[in-house]
N, C-alpha and C positions, 0 to 999 in steps of 0.2 A: 641329171646334169645336161645342160644344153650347150651346143656349140654355135658360135656366131662368127661370121667372117666380116671383116672391115677392109675396105680398099682405100689406099692412101695415094695422094698426089703431092708432089713437092717435098718428099722426104729425100734428103741428099746426103746425109752424113750418118756415121755410126753413132755419134753423140745424140742425134735426134731419135734414132731407133732405141737407144738405151733409155732416154728420158720417157719415151712412150711406153716401153716395157715396164719401167718402174711405176709409172702412173697407173697403168692397168692392173699390175699385180698388187698395188696398195688398196684397190677397191674391194669393199666387202662384197662377197659373192663371186669373186673371180678365183677359180682354182688353178688355172694355168693360162699362159698367153705366149704364143709363138709369134714374134713380131719381126718383120723384115721391111725393106724399103718400100715395098709395094702393097703391104697390108698386114693384117693380123688375124689369127685364128684364136678365139678366146673360148675357154670352157668355164662354165659356172652358171650361177643364177642371176648375175647382173644383167640389167636390161641393155638393149642396144643403145638407147639414148644416154644412159649412164656412162657407157664406154666412150661415146662420142664427146660428151661433155668433158670428161676427164682429159681427153686429148686436146680439145679446144682451149681448156684452161691453161695449157702449157704455152700458148701464144707462139707457136713455132711456125705459123703460116702454113700448116699442113691442112689439106682438104681431105675430109673423111666422107666416104659414102658406103 
């Protein structure tokens, strides 16, 4: 199992954090995701690009790096 870290910009609300958490946890290959306003630590087999794509699909205006 691999761990990946993502950094966020422009996450301002708990609602955004919850939406990101749900989107990540719904992905195949994600075992766990710890999400906060400034980033996420994700365990599992999902690729980094898959994680970023899932967040971008939410159209929250969040920048992910």
